[in-house]
C-alpha positions, -999 to +999 in steps of 0.1 A: -421-282+804-390-304+802-382-336+784-375-352+818-411-344+829-425-361+798-403-392+802-410-395+839-447-393+833-443-425+812-423-444+838-448-473+838-442-479+801-413-504+794-383-489+776-363-515+757-333-493+753-325-459+767-301-443+743-294-415+767-298-378+762-298-345+780-321-316+787-323-309+749-326-344+734-337-378+745-339-411+725-357-442+737-367-475+721-400-491+731-421-520+720-446-514+692-475-526+714-470-495+736-474-470+708-509-461+720-497-455+755-468-433+743-493-414+720-515-407+751-485-393+770-472-372+742-507-359+733-512-348+769-480-327+768-476-317+732-511-320+717-522-345+691-498-357+664-494-331+636-482-357+612-496-393+614-482-424+597-492-427+561-492-389+555-464-373+535-446-347+557-451-310+548-421-289+540-422-271+574-423-305+592-394-318+571-374-286+579-383-288+616-371-324+620-341-324+596-315-319+624-329-351+641-330-373+610-362-360+594-397-374+594-410-397+567-443-410+555-444-440+579-434-419+609-453-398+635-446-362+645-458-342+675-450-305+678-456-281+706-447-244+705-455-218+731-440-185+742-415-203+764-406-235+746-408-256+715-406-294+716-409-321+690-414-358+693-411-385+666-420-421+664-397-440+641-410-476+637-385-503+630-387-525+600-390-556+622-424-543+634-414-550+670-399-517+682-402-480+678-376-453+684-389-422+702-370-390+696-377-361+718-361-327+712-364-293+729-358-267+703-360-236+726 
């Protein structure tokens, strides 16, 4: 699976800002109202969130996400690992309550 496949499968979801990326890392900003739609896309590819908002991240989750800014209590983390690839996705909600930054990273 590629990050491009994940993003293309969500082409019908409005992206407020495409911060660019490459085959290893993509960063997008979307409206908070579309969080459920993005959750459905990411869950289909990566499985359900392994850390939901309101839960303190575990030490392994913190270590896994550290190169990308970490994951904190109010954020969401998805993690998929197989024999061929490892991908994480994070929702970083903005303090204004209107937008969310989506970070997608291919680790292998």
